[in-house]
PyMOL commands that place a pseudoatom at each C-alpha (Angstrom):
pseudoatom trace, name=CA, resn=MET, resi=1, chain=A, elem=C, hetatm=0, pos=[-153.441, 11.677, -106.072]
pseudoatom trace, name=CA, resn=LYS, resi=2, chain=A, elem=C, hetatm=0, pos=[-156.065, 11.258, -103.376]
pseudoatom trace, name=CA, resn=ARG, resi=3, chain=A, elem=C, hetatm=0, pos=[-158.450, 8.353, -103.557]
pseudoatom trace, name=CA, resn=VAL, resi=4, chain=A, elem=C, hetatm=0, pos=[-161.979, 7.991, -102.278]
pseudoatom trace, name=CA, resn=ILE, resi=5, chain=A, elem=C, hetatm=0, pos=[-162.221, 4.841, -100.167]
pseudoatom trace, name=CA, resn=ALA, resi=6, chain=A, elem=C, hetatm=0, pos=[-164.109, 2.305, -102.273]
pseudoatom trace, name=CA, resn=VAL, resi=7, chain=A, elem=C, hetatm=0, pos=[-166.437, -0.427, -101.086]
pseudoatom trace, name=CA, resn=TRP, resi=8, chain=A, elem=C, hetatm=0, pos=[-165.236, -3.928, -101.732]
pseudoatom trace, name=CA, resn=LEU, resi=9, chain=A, elem=C, hetatm=0, pos=[-168.521, -5.539, -102.669]
pseudoatom trace, name=CA, resn=GLY, resi=10, chain=A, elem=C, hetatm=0, pos=[-169.275, -9.044, -101.529]
pseudoatom trace, name=CA, resn=VAL, resi=11, chain=A, elem=C, hetatm=0, pos=[-166.834, -9.038, -98.626]
pseudoatom trace, name=CA, resn=ALA, resi=12, chain=A, elem=C, hetatm=0, pos=[-167.918, -8.571, -95.016]
pseudoatom trace, name=CA, resn=GLY, resi=13, chain=A, elem=C, hetatm=0, pos=[-166.749, -5.492, -93.073]
pseudoatom trace, name=CA, resn=MET, resi=14, chain=A, elem=C, hetatm=0, pos=[-163.063, -5.565, -92.231]
pseudoatom trace, name=CA, resn=ALA, resi=15, chain=A, elem=C, hetatm=0, pos=[-160.318, -3.098, -91.347]
pseudoatom trace, name=CA, resn=PHE, resi=16, chain=A, elem=C, hetatm=0, pos=[-158.061, -0.130, -92.152]
pseudoatom trace, name=CA, resn=ALA, resi=17, chain=A, elem=C, hetatm=0, pos=[-154.720, 1.370, -91.262]
pseudoatom trace, name=CA, resn=GLY, resi=18, chain=A, elem=C, hetatm=0, pos=[-152.724, 3.728, -89.109]
pseudoatom trace, name=CA, resn=LYS, resi=19, chain=A, elem=C, hetatm=0, pos=[-151.983, 2.254, -85.754]
pseudoatom trace, name=CA, resn=LEU, resi=20, chain=A, elem=C, hetatm=0, pos=[-153.026, -0.968, -87.358]
pseudoatom trace, name=CA, resn=THR, resi=21, chain=A, elem=C, hetatm=0, pos=[-150.714, -3.941, -87.641]
pseudoatom trace, name=CA, resn=PHE, resi=22, chain=A, elem=C, hetatm=0, pos=[-149.848, -5.181, -91.145]
pseudoatom trace, name=CA, resn=PRO, resi=23, chain=A, elem=C, hetatm=0, pos=[-147.943, -8.493, -91.111]
pseudoatom trace, name=CA, resn=GLU, resi=24, chain=A, elem=C, hetatm=0, pos=[-146.766, -7.899, -94.698]
pseudoatom trace, name=CA, resn=PRO, resi=25, chain=A, elem=C, hetatm=0, pos=[-146.697, -4.201, -95.719]
pseudoatom trace, name=CA, resn=VAL, resi=26, chain=A, elem=C, hetatm=0, pos=[-144.616, -5.128, -98.798]
pseudoatom trace, name=CA, resn=LYS, resi=27, chain=A, elem=C, hetatm=0, pos=[-145.720, -7.872, -101.197]
pseudoatom trace, name=CA, resn=GLU, resi=28, chain=A, elem=C, hetatm=0, pos=[-144.217, -9.179, -104.435]
pseudoatom trace, name=CA, resn=LEU, resi=29, chain=A, elem=C, hetatm=0, pos=[-146.031, -10.827, -107.324]
pseudoatom trace, name=CA, resn=LYS, resi=30, chain=A, elem=C, hetatm=0, pos=[-145.482, -11.842, -110.934]
pseudoatom trace, name=CA, resn=ALA, resi=31, chain=A, elem=C, hetatm=0, pos=[-148.064, -10.727, -113.491]
pseudoatom trace, name=CA, resn=GLY, resi=32, chain=A, elem=C, hetatm=0, pos=[-149.104, -12.857, -116.441]
pseudoatom trace, name=CA, resn=PRO, resi=33, chain=A, elem=C, hetatm=0, pos=[-147.999, -11.598, -119.883]
pseudoatom trace, name=CA, resn=ASP, resi=34, chain=A, elem=C, hetatm=0, pos=[-151.599, -10.828, -120.900]
pseudoatom trace, name=CA, resn=GLU, resi=35, chain=A, elem=C, hetatm=0, pos=[-152.798, -9.345, -117.614]
pseudoatom trace, name=CA, resn=THR, resi=36, chain=A, elem=C, hetatm=0, pos=[-153.976, -5.732, -117.702]
pseudoatom trace, name=CA, resn=LYS, resi=37, chain=A, elem=C, hetatm=0, pos=[-154.663, -5.387, -113.976]
pseudoatom trace, name=CA, resn=VAL, resi=38, chain=A, elem=C, hetatm=0, pos=[-153.344, -6.926, -110.779]
pseudoatom trace, name=CA, resn=LYS, resi=39, chain=A, elem=C, hetatm=0, pos=[-154.537, -6.704, -107.190]
pseudoatom trace, name=CA, resn=VAL, resi=40, chain=A, elem=C, hetatm=0, pos=[-152.844, -7.351, -103.870]
pseudoatom trace, name=CA, resn=ASP, resi=41, chain=A, elem=C, hetatm=0, pos=[-154.544, -7.794, -100.479]
pseudoatom trace, name=CA, resn=PHE, resi=42, chain=A, elem=C, hetatm=0, pos=[-152.942, -6.505, -97.276]
pseudoatom trace, name=CA, resn=PRO, resi=43, chain=A, elem=C, hetatm=0, pos=[-154.591, -7.999, -94.145]
pseudoatom trace, name=CA, resn=PHE, resi=44, chain=A, elem=C, hetatm=0, pos=[-154.341, -5.969, -90.928]
pseudoatom trace, name=CA, resn=THR, resi=45, chain=A, elem=C, hetatm=0, pos=[-155.511, -5.919, -87.302]
pseudoatom trace, name=CA, resn=ASN, resi=46, chain=A, elem=C, hetatm=0, pos=[-156.238, -3.142, -84.849]
pseudoatom trace, name=CA, resn=SER, resi=47, chain=A, elem=C, hetatm=0, pos=[-153.864, -4.269, -82.140]
pseudoatom trace, name=CA, resn=THR, resi=48, chain=A, elem=C, hetatm=0, pos=[-154.373, -1.133, -80.021]
pseudoatom trace, name=CA, resn=ASP, resi=49, chain=A, elem=C, hetatm=0, pos=[-156.836, -0.668, -77.153]
pseudoatom trace, name=CA, resn=LYS, resi=50, chain=A, elem=C, hetatm=0, pos=[-158.700, 2.140, -78.964]
pseudoatom trace, name=CA, resn=THR, resi=51, chain=A, elem=C, hetatm=0, pos=[-160.907, 2.515, -82.027]
pseudoatom trace, name=CA, resn=VAL, resi=52, chain=A, elem=C, hetatm=0, pos=[-158.890, 3.313, -85.153]
pseudoatom trace, name=CA, resn=VAL, resi=53, chain=A, elem=C, hetatm=0, pos=[-160.551, 5.352, -87.931]
pseudoatom trace, name=CA, resn=VAL, resi=54, chain=A, elem=C, hetatm=0, pos=[-159.106, 5.518, -91.425]
pseudoatom trace, name=CA, resn=LYS, resi=55, chain=A, elem=C, hetatm=0, pos=[-159.267, 9.119, -92.627]
pseudoatom trace, name=CA, resn=GLU, resi=56, chain=A, elem=C, hetatm=0, pos=[-157.479, 9.196, -95.982]
pseudoatom trace, name=CA, resn=THR, resi=57, chain=A, elem=C, hetatm=0, pos=[-155.706, 7.043, -98.574]
pseudoatom trace, name=CA, resn=VAL, resi=58, chain=A, elem=C, hetatm=0, pos=[-153.310, 8.260, -101.261]
pseudoatom trace, name=CA, resn=GLY, resi=59, chain=A, elem=C, hetatm=0, pos=[-152.159, 6.101, -104.161]
pseudoatom trace, name=CA, resn=ASP, resi=60, chain=A, elem=C, hetatm=0, pos=[-148.888, 6.636, -106.007]
pseudoatom trace, name=CA, resn=CYS, resi=61, chain=A, elem=C, hetatm=0, pos=[-150.586, 7.568, -109.274]
pseudoatom trace, name=CA, resn=SER, resi=62, chain=A, elem=C, hetatm=0, pos=[-153.839, 7.370, -111.244]
pseudoatom trace, name=CA, resn=CYS, resi=63, chain=A, elem=C, hetatm=0, pos=[-152.990, 3.763, -112.136]
pseudoatom trace, name=CA, resn=THR, resi=64, chain=A, elem=C, hetatm=0, pos=[-153.290, 2.728, -108.475]
pseudoatom trace, name=CA, resn=SER, resi=65, chain=A, elem=C, hetatm=0, pos=[-156.615, 2.505, -106.644]
pseudoatom trace, name=CA, resn=ILE, resi=66, chain=A, elem=C, hetatm=0, pos=[-157.392, 1.466, -103.077]
pseudoatom trace, name=CA, resn=GLU, resi=67, chain=A, elem=C, hetatm=0, pos=[-160.281, -0.502, -101.574]
pseudoatom trace, name=CA, resn=ILE, resi=68, chain=A, elem=C, hetatm=0, pos=[-161.247, -1.468, -98.047]
pseudoatom trace, name=CA, resn=SER, resi=69, chain=A, elem=C, hetatm=0, pos=[-163.220, -4.632, -97.500]
pseudoatom trace, name=CA, resn=GLY, resi=70, chain=A, elem=C, hetatm=0, pos=[-166.838, -3.706, -96.834]
pseudoatom trace, name=CA, resn=GLY, resi=71, chain=A, elem=C, hetatm=0, pos=[-166.055, -0.005, -97.110]
pseudoatom trace, name=CA, resn=LYS, resi=72, chain=A, elem=C, hetatm=0, pos=[-165.541, 0.013, -93.342]
pseudoatom trace, name=CA, resn=THR, resi=73, chain=A, elem=C, hetatm=0, pos=[-163.337, 2.786, -91.927]
pseudoatom trace, name=CA, resn=ALA, resi=74, chain=A, elem=C, hetatm=0, pos=[-163.644, 2.390, -88.113]
pseudoatom trace, name=CA, resn=TYR, resi=75, chain=A, elem=C, hetatm=0, pos=[-162.135, -0.609, -86.309]
pseudoatom trace, name=CA, resn=GLU, resi=76, chain=A, elem=C, hetatm=0, pos=[-162.490, -1.628, -82.722]
pseudoatom trace, name=CA, resn=PRO, resi=77, chain=A, elem=C, hetatm=0, pos=[-159.623, -3.150, -80.690]
pseudoatom trace, name=CA, resn=GLY, resi=78, chain=A, elem=C, hetatm=0, pos=[-158.822, -6.626, -81.997]
pseudoatom trace, name=CA, resn=GLU, resi=79, chain=A, elem=C, hetatm=0, pos=[-160.851, -6.141, -85.190]
pseudoatom trace, name=CA, resn=SER, resi=80, chain=A, elem=C, hetatm=0, pos=[-159.266, -7.145, -88.507]
pseudoatom trace, name=CA, resn=GLY, resi=81, chain=A, elem=C, hetatm=0, pos=[-159.690, -6.266, -92.156]
pseudoatom trace, name=CA, resn=VAL, resi=82, chain=A, elem=C, hetatm=0, pos=[-158.067, -6.079, -95.582]
pseudoatom trace, name=CA, resn=ILE, resi=83, chain=A, elem=C, hetatm=0, pos=[-156.827, -3.233, -97.750]
pseudoatom trace, name=CA, resn=ARG, resi=84, chain=A, elem=C, hetatm=0, pos=[-156.630, -4.033, -101.448]
pseudoatom trace, name=CA, resn=LEU, resi=85, chain=A, elem=C, hetatm=0, pos=[-154.331, -2.248, -103.891]
pseudoatom trace, name=CA, resn=ASN, resi=86, chain=A, elem=C, hetatm=0, pos=[-155.331, -2.377, -107.560]
pseudoatom trace, name=CA, resn=PHE, resi=87, chain=A, elem=C, hetatm=0, pos=[-152.793, -1.585, -110.275]
pseudoatom trace, name=CA, resn=ASP, resi=88, chain=A, elem=C, hetatm=0, pos=[-153.720, -0.902, -113.916]
pseudoatom trace, name=CA, resn=ILE, resi=89, chain=A, elem=C, hetatm=0, pos=[-150.670, -2.260, -115.731]
pseudoatom trace, name=CA, resn=GLY, resi=90, chain=A, elem=C, hetatm=0, pos=[-151.261, -0.478, -119.038]
pseudoatom trace, name=CA, resn=ALA, resi=91, chain=A, elem=C, hetatm=0, pos=[-148.087, -0.618, -121.153]
pseudoatom trace, name=CA, resn=ALA, resi=92, chain=A, elem=C, hetatm=0, pos=[-145.750, -1.114, -118.176]
pseudoatom trace, name=CA, resn=VAL, resi=93, chain=A, elem=C, hetatm=0, pos=[-143.188, -3.943, -118.357]
pseudoatom trace, name=CA, resn=GLY, resi=94, chain=A, elem=C, hetatm=0, pos=[-140.351, -5.116, -116.173]
pseudoatom trace, name=CA, resn=LYS, resi=95, chain=A, elem=C, hetatm=0, pos=[-140.159, -4.604, -112.412]
pseudoatom trace, name=CA, resn=VAL, resi=96, chain=A, elem=C, hetatm=0, pos=[-142.650, -1.975, -111.230]
pseudoatom trace, name=CA, resn=GLU, resi=97, chain=A, elem=C, hetatm=0, pos=[-143.214, -0.739, -107.684]
pseudoatom trace, name=CA, resn=LYS, resi=98, chain=A, elem=C, hetatm=0, pos=[-146.523, 0.872, -106.690]
pseudoatom trace, name=CA, resn=GLY, resi=99, chain=A, elem=C, hetatm=0, pos=[-148.077, 1.625, -103.365]
pseudoatom trace, name=CA, resn=ALA, resi=100, chain=A, elem=C, hetatm=0, pos=[-150.277, 3.742, -101.137]
pseudoatom trace, name=CA, resn=SER, resi=101, chain=A, elem=C, hetatm=0, pos=[-150.082, 5.785, -97.964]
pseudoatom trace, name=CA, resn=ILE, resi=102, chain=A, elem=C, hetatm=0, pos=[-152.729, 5.394, -95.246]
pseudoatom trace, name=CA, resn=TRP, resi=103, chain=A, elem=C, hetatm=0, pos=[-153.737, 8.042, -92.710]
pseudoatom trace, name=CA, resn=VAL, resi=104, chain=A, elem=C, hetatm=0, pos=[-155.816, 7.338, -89.604]
pseudoatom trace, name=CA, resn=ASP, resi=105, chain=A, elem=C, hetatm=0, pos=[-157.473, 9.677, -87.150]
pseudoatom trace, name=CA, resn=GLY, resi=106, chain=A, elem=C, hetatm=0, pos=[-154.796, 11.667, -85.359]
pseudoatom trace, name=CA, resn=ASP, resi=107, chain=A, elem=C, hetatm=0, pos=[-152.037, 11.277, -87.956]
pseudoatom trace, name=CA, resn=PRO, resi=108, chain=A, elem=C, hetatm=0, pos=[-150.144, 14.459, -88.913]
pseudoatom trace, name=CA, resn=LYS, resi=109, chain=A, elem=C, hetatm=0, pos=[-150.865, 15.593, -92.463]
pseudoatom trace, name=CA, resn=ASP, resi=110, chain=A, elem=C, hetatm=0, pos=[-147.273, 14.913, -93.520]
pseudoatom trace, name=CA, resn=ALA, resi=111, chain=A, elem=C, hetatm=0, pos=[-146.912, 11.598, -91.684]
pseudoatom trace, name=CA, resn=PRO, resi=112, chain=A, elem=C, hetatm=0, pos=[-149.203, 8.725, -92.724]
pseudoatom trace, name=CA, resn=SER, resi=113, chain=A, elem=C, hetatm=0, pos=[-149.382, 5.807, -90.299]
pseudoatom trace, name=CA, resn=GLN, resi=114, chain=A, elem=C, hetatm=0, pos=[-148.718, 3.170, -92.923]
pseudoatom trace, name=CA, resn=ARG, resi=115, chain=A, elem=C, hetatm=0, pos=[-147.075, 2.678, -96.291]
pseudoatom trace, name=CA, resn=LEU, resi=116, chain=A, elem=C, hetatm=0, pos=[-148.179, -0.324, -98.384]
pseudoatom trace, name=CA, resn=THR, resi=117, chain=A, elem=C, hetatm=0, pos=[-146.133, -1.456, -101.365]
pseudoatom trace, name=CA, resn=MET, resi=118, chain=A, elem=C, hetatm=0, pos=[-146.664, -3.934, -104.189]
pseudoatom trace, name=CA, resn=LYS, resi=119, chain=A, elem=C, hetatm=0, pos=[-143.685, -5.007, -106.302]
pseudoatom trace, name=CA, resn=VAL, resi=120, chain=A, elem=C, hetatm=0, pos=[-144.893, -6.362, -109.630]
pseudoatom trace, name=CA, resn=ASP, resi=121, chain=A, elem=C, hetatm=0, pos=[-142.731, -8.282, -112.089]
pseudoatom trace, name=CA, resn=ILE, resi=122, chain=A, elem=C, hetatm=0, pos=[-144.328, -7.819, -115.540]
pseudoatom trace, name=CA, resn=PRO, resi=123, chain=A, elem=C, hetatm=0, pos=[-142.946, -10.044, -118.325]
pseudoatom trace, name=CA, resn=VAL, resi=124, chain=A, elem=C, hetatm=0, pos=[-141.009, -8.363, -121.129]
pseudoatom trace, name=CA, resn=LEU, resi=125, chain=A, elem=C, hetatm=0, pos=[-141.962, -10.242, -124.296]
pseudoatom trace, name=CA, resn=VAL, resi=126, chain=A, elem=C, hetatm=0, pos=[-140.221, -7.883, -126.725]
pseudoatom trace, name=CA, resn=GLU, resi=127, chain=A, elem=C, hetatm=0, pos=[-136.917, -6.613, -125.331]
pseudoatom trace, name=CA, resn=MET, resi=128, chain=A, elem=C, hetatm=0, pos=[-135.202, -3.707, -127.123]
pseudoatom trace, name=CA, resn=GLU, resi=129, chain=A, elem=C, hetatm=0, pos=[-131.707, -2.419, -126.435]
pseudoatom trace, name=CA, resn=PRO, resi=130, chain=A, elem=C, hetatm=0, pos=[-131.237, 0.468, -126.691]
pseudoatom trace, name=CA, resn=LYS, resi=131, chain=A, elem=C, hetatm=0, pos=[-134.637, 2.047, -127.271]
pseudoatom trace, name=CA, resn=THR, resi=132, chain=A, elem=C, hetatm=0, pos=[-133.096, 5.273, -128.529]
pseudoatom trace, name=CA, resn=LEU, resi=133, chain=A, elem=C, hetatm=0, pos=[-130.185, 5.713, -130.942]
pseudoatom trace, name=CA, resn=LYS, resi=134, chain=A, elem=C, hetatm=0, pos=[-128.314, 9.022, -130.639]
pseudoatom trace, name=CA, resn=TRP, resi=135, chain=A, elem=C, hetatm=0, pos=[-125.988, 11.050, -132.849]
pseudoatom trace, name=CA, resn=HIS, resi=136, chain=A, elem=C, hetatm=0, pos=[-124.691, 14.605, -132.627]
pseudoatom trace, name=CA, resn=VAL, resi=137, chain=A, elem=C, hetatm=0, pos=[-124.648, 17.213, -135.376]
pseudoatom trace, name=CA, resn=GLY, resi=138, chain=A, elem=C, hetatm=0, pos=[-121.229, 17.309, -137.033]
pseudoatom trace, name=CA, resn=GLN, resi=139, chain=A, elem=C, hetatm=0, pos=[-119.945, 13.973, -135.757]
pseudoatom trace, name=CA, resn=GLU, resi=140, chain=A, elem=C, hetatm=0, pos=[-118.560, 11.251, -138.006]
pseudoatom trace, name=CA, resn=MET, resi=141, chain=A, elem=C, hetatm=0, pos=[-121.237, 9.268, -139.821]
pseudoatom trace, name=CA, resn=GLU, resi=142, chain=A, elem=C, hetatm=0, pos=[-121.847, 5.752, -138.514]
pseudoatom trace, name=CA, resn=ALA, resi=143, chain=A, elem=C, hetatm=0, pos=[-124.622, 3.186, -138.424]
pseudoatom trace, name=CA, resn=LYS, resi=144, chain=A, elem=C, hetatm=0, pos=[-126.058, 2.148, -135.073]
pseudoatom trace, name=CA, resn=THR, resi=145, chain=A, elem=C, hetatm=0, pos=[-128.088, -0.882, -134.079]
pseudoatom trace, name=CA, resn=ILE, resi=146, chain=A, elem=C, hetatm=0, pos=[-131.100, -1.673, -131.905]
pseudoatom trace, name=CA, resn=LYS, resi=147, chain=A, elem=C, hetatm=0, pos=[-131.238, -5.324, -130.849]
pseudoatom trace, name=CA, resn=PHE, resi=148, chain=A, elem=C, hetatm=0, pos=[-134.564, -7.101, -130.377]
pseudoatom trace, name=CA, resn=GLN, resi=149, chain=A, elem=C, hetatm=0, pos=[-134.830, -10.223, -128.244]
pseudoatom trace, name=CA, resn=MET, resi=150, chain=A, elem=C, hetatm=0, pos=[-138.141, -12.082, -128.119]
pseudoatom trace, name=CA, resn=HIS, resi=151, chain=A, elem=C, hetatm=0, pos=[-139.112, -13.867, -124.923]
pseudoatom trace, name=CA, resn=GLY, resi=152, chain=A, elem=C, hetatm=0, pos=[-141.922, -16.225, -124.014]
pseudoatom trace, name=CA, resn=ASP, resi=153, chain=A, elem=C, hetatm=0, pos=[-142.956, -19.711, -125.014]
pseudoatom trace, name=CA, resn=LYS, resi=154, chain=A, elem=C, hetatm=0, pos=[-143.813, -18.908, -128.630]
pseudoatom trace, name=CA, resn=PRO, resi=155, chain=A, elem=C, hetatm=0, pos=[-141.729, -17.177, -131.331]
pseudoatom trace, name=CA, resn=ILE, resi=156, chain=A, elem=C, hetatm=0, pos=[-142.523, -13.528, -132.019]
pseudoatom trace, name=CA, resn=HIS, resi=157, chain=A, elem=C, hetatm=0, pos=[-141.806, -12.164, -135.494]
pseudoatom trace, name=CA, resn=ILE, resi=158, chain=A, elem=C, hetatm=0, pos=[-141.287, -8.569, -136.546]
pseudoatom trace, name=CA, resn=LYS, resi=159, chain=A, elem=C, hetatm=0, pos=[-143.721, -7.942, -139.397]
pseudoatom trace, name=CA, resn=SER, resi=160, chain=A, elem=C, hetatm=0, pos=[-142.810, -4.347, -140.253]
pseudoatom trace, name=CA, resn=VAL, resi=161, chain=A, elem=C, hetatm=0, pos=[-140.865, -1.272, -139.139]
pseudoatom trace, name=CA, resn=THR, resi=162, chain=A, elem=C, hetatm=0, pos=[-142.340, 2.098, -140.118]
pseudoatom trace, name=CA, resn=PRO, resi=163, chain=A, elem=C, hetatm=0, pos=[-140.442, 5.374, -139.519]
pseudoatom trace, name=CA, resn=SER, resi=164, chain=A, elem=C, hetatm=0, pos=[-142.232, 8.662, -138.825]
pseudoatom trace, name=CA, resn=THR, resi=165, chain=A, elem=C, hetatm=0, pos=[-139.806, 10.645, -141.032]
pseudoatom trace, name=CA, resn=GLU, resi=166, chain=A, elem=C, hetatm=0, pos=[-137.415, 10.051, -143.927]
pseudoatom trace, name=CA, resn=ASN, resi=167, chain=A, elem=C, hetatm=0, pos=[-134.334, 11.345, -142.105]
pseudoatom trace, name=CA, resn=PHE, resi=168, chain=A, elem=C, hetatm=0, pos=[-132.806, 7.906, -141.590]
pseudoatom trace, name=CA, resn=ILE, resi=169, chain=A, elem=C, hetatm=0, pos=[-132.002, 4.775, -143.556]
pseudoatom trace, name=CA, resn=GLN, resi=170, chain=A, elem=C, hetatm=0, pos=[-133.077, 1.531, -141.886]
pseudoatom trace, name=CA, resn=GLU, resi=171, chain=A, elem=C, hetatm=0, pos=[-132.355, -2.157, -142.366]
pseudoatom trace, name=CA, resn=LEU, resi=172, chain=A, elem=C, hetatm=0, pos=[-134.016, -4.969, -140.424]
pseudoatom trace, name=CA, resn=LYS, resi=173, chain=A, elem=C, hetatm=0, pos=[-131.877, -8.090, -139.993]
pseudoatom trace, name=CA, resn=THR, resi=174, chain=A, elem=C, hetatm=0, pos=[-133.151, -11.485, -138.840]
pseudoatom trace, name=CA, resn=ILE, resi=175, chain=A, elem=C, hetatm=0, pos=[-130.604, -13.081, -136.516]
pseudoatom trace, name=CA, resn=GLU, resi=176, chain=A, elem=C, hetatm=0, pos=[-132.830, -15.967, -135.380]
pseudoatom trace, name=CA, resn=ASP, resi=177, chain=A, elem=C, hetatm=0, pos=[-136.318, -16.166, -136.834]
pseudoatom trace, name=CA, resn=GLY, resi=178, chain=A, elem=C, hetatm=0, pos=[-138.927, -15.380, -134.190]
pseudoatom trace, name=CA, resn=ARG, resi=179, chain=A, elem=C, hetatm=0, pos=[-136.335, -14.811, -131.488]
pseudoatom trace, name=CA, resn=SER, resi=180, chain=A, elem=C, hetatm=0, pos=[-133.675, -12.259, -132.379]
pseudoatom trace, name=CA, resn=TYR, resi=181, chain=A, elem=C, hetatm=0, pos=[-133.551, -9.256, -134.745]
pseudoatom trace, name=CA, resn=GLU, resi=182, chain=A, elem=C, hetatm=0, pos=[-131.429, -6.193, -135.357]
pseudoatom trace, name=CA, resn=LEU, resi=183, chain=A, elem=C, hetatm=0, pos=[-132.555, -2.813, -136.685]
pseudoatom trace, name=CA, resn=VAL, resi=184, chain=A, elem=C, hetatm=0, pos=[-129.607, -0.999, -138.255]
pseudoatom trace, name=CA, resn=VAL, resi=185, chain=A, elem=C, hetatm=0, pos=[-130.177, 2.769, -138.598]
pseudoatom trace, name=CA, resn=THR, resi=186, chain=A, elem=C, hetatm=0, pos=[-128.064, 5.385, -140.346]
pseudoatom trace, name=CA, resn=PRO, resi=187, chain=A, elem=C, hetatm=0, pos=[-128.818, 9.137, -140.557]
pseudoatom trace, name=CA, resn=LYS, resi=188, chain=A, elem=C, hetatm=0, pos=[-128.999, 10.515, -144.096]
pseudoatom trace, name=CA, resn=ASN, resi=189, chain=A, elem=C, hetatm=0, pos=[-126.840, 13.394, -142.891]
pseudoatom trace, name=CA, resn=LEU, resi=190, chain=A, elem=C, hetatm=0, pos=[-125.507, 14.867, -139.664]
pseudoatom trace, name=CA, resn=LYS, resi=191, chain=A, elem=C, hetatm=0, pos=[-125.766, 18.508, -140.675]
pseudoatom trace, name=CA, resn=SER, resi=192, chain=A, elem=C, hetatm=0, pos=[-128.843, 19.353, -138.613]
pseudoatom trace, name=CA, resn=LYS, resi=193, chain=A, elem=C, hetatm=0, pos=[-131.126, 18.052, -135.896]
pseudoatom trace, name=CA, resn=ALA, resi=194, chain=A, elem=C, hetatm=0, pos=[-133.408, 15.146, -136.762]
pseudoatom trace, name=CA, resn=LEU, resi=195, chain=A, elem=C, hetatm=0, pos=[-135.821, 12.760, -135.079]
pseudoatom trace, name=CA, resn=SER, resi=196, chain=A, elem=C, hetatm=0, pos=[-137.678, 9.666, -136.161]
pseudoatom trace, name=CA, resn=ILE, resi=197, chain=A, elem=C, hetatm=0, pos=[-139.988, 7.304, -134.302]
pseudoatom trace, name=CA, resn=PHE, resi=198, chain=A, elem=C, hetatm=0, pos=[-139.930, 3.736, -135.601]
pseudoatom trace, name=CA, resn=ARG, resi=199, chain=A, elem=C, hetatm=0, pos=[-143.184, 1.830, -135.164]
pseudoatom trace, name=CA, resn=VAL, resi=200, chain=A, elem=C, hetatm=0, pos=[-142.366, -1.861, -134.837]
pseudoatom trace, name=CA, resn=GLU, resi=201, chain=A, elem=C, hetatm=0, pos=[-145.235, -4.259, -135.575]
pseudoatom trace, name=CA, resn=THR, resi=202, chain=A, elem=C, hetatm=0, pos=[-144.965, -7.866, -134.381]
pseudoatom trace, name=CA, resn=ASP, resi=203, chain=A, elem=C, hetatm=0, pos=[-147.231, -10.899, -134.440]
pseudoatom trace, name=CA, resn=CYS, resi=204, chain=A, elem=C, hetatm=0, pos=[-147.198, -11.240, -130.639]
pseudoatom trace, name=CA, resn=GLU, resi=205, chain=A, elem=C, hetatm=0, pos=[-150.415, -12.878, -129.435]
pseudoatom trace, name=CA, resn=VAL, resi=206, chain=A, elem=C, hetatm=0, pos=[-150.608, -10.490, -126.458]
pseudoatom trace, name=CA, resn=SER, resi=207, chain=A, elem=C, hetatm=0, pos=[-152.045, -7.276, -127.867]
pseudoatom trace, name=CA, resn=LYS, resi=208, chain=A, elem=C, hetatm=0, pos=[-150.313, -4.833, -125.519]
pseudoatom trace, name=CA, resn=HIS, resi=209, chain=A, elem=C, hetatm=0, pos=[-146.895, -6.190, -126.586]
pseudoatom trace, name=CA, resn=ARG, resi=210, chain=A, elem=C, hetatm=0, pos=[-147.719, -6.310, -130.296]
pseudoatom trace, name=CA, resn=THR, resi=211, chain=A, elem=C, hetatm=0, pos=[-146.654, -2.774, -131.216]
pseudoatom trace, name=CA, resn=GLN, resi=212, chain=A, elem=C, hetatm=0, pos=[-143.423, -1.211, -129.980]
pseudoatom trace, name=CA, resn=GLN, resi=213, chain=A, elem=C, hetatm=0, pos=[-141.636, 2.079, -130.559]
pseudoatom trace, name=CA, resn=VAL, resi=214, chain=A, elem=C, hetatm=0, pos=[-137.943, 2.899, -130.820]
pseudoatom trace, name=CA, resn=PHE, resi=215, chain=A, elem=C, hetatm=0, pos=[-136.286, 6.222, -131.606]
pseudoatom trace, name=CA, resn=ALA, resi=216, chain=A, elem=C, hetatm=0, pos=[-133.441, 7.789, -133.567]
pseudoatom trace, name=CA, resn=VAL, resi=217, chain=A, elem=C, hetatm=0, pos=[-132.233, 11.287, -132.681]
pseudoatom trace, name=CA, resn=VAL, resi=218, chain=A, elem=C, hetatm=0, pos=[-129.661, 13.687, -134.083]
pseudoatom trace, name=CA, resn=SER, resi=219, chain=A, elem=C, hetatm=0, pos=[-129.126, 16.417, -131.490]
pseudoatom trace, name=CA, resn=PRO, resi=220, chain=A, elem=C, hetatm=0, pos=[-126.972, 19.570, -131.323]
pseudoatom trace, name=CA, resn=PRO, resi=221, chain=A, elem=C, hetatm=0, pos=[-123.240, 19.051, -130.798]
pseudoatom trace, name=CA, resn=VAL, resi=222, chain=A, elem=C, hetatm=0, pos=[-121.948, 18.580, -127.275]
pseudoatom trace, name=CA, resn=ALA, resi=223, chain=A, elem=C, hetatm=0, pos=[-120.631, 21.848, -125.821]
pseudoatom trace, name=CA, resn=LYS, resi=224, chain=A, elem=C, hetatm=0, pos=[-116.892, 21.828, -125.163]
for i in range(1, 224): cmd.bond("trace and resi %d" % i, "trace and resi %d" % (i + 1))
show_as sticks, trace
zoom trace
């Protein structure tokens, strides 16, 4: 979605993109387990012999916003500045890639002058594999298992598992207290479609990792 260029308060006027030179258009960073937002600065210089005017910026999604230092959009030859990408992490975990496209005066509508990318490694404190258990109507009855592995410096315990329906039988097993668990799930029958969402409550100190969801699905038989 398109973004209005925001003023970066407290920083003197700097520069924008297009025929601008970015030494590092791709940057990698590791987020802290309790961080909700991260920001990455991309310095640049107008290395041309003409004024460069930033006309438009487009972030990858609503979770990505773009700022220019000082809110400045026109840069004289040799002038430098910084573009900042802000990413609202939300519930995202693992390796996430976000970025923005930058248009300057004279760029074709379908060809931005510059692409900036941030690669963010967000810690996974509660790892679940798989997140969805699947059966088909009419197949042979069998139990299936979701494995939980807790990461981080401190143990994380599963306090409760609450299903959204009564279509499945569940059993939580402790493999290693605070570190490893298994949720064994069995459908009550495989005669018709069924779905249940299991709400998993932990005692994780980081609030956004505290509650997790896993799924169990009985779907129509596979066509032959």
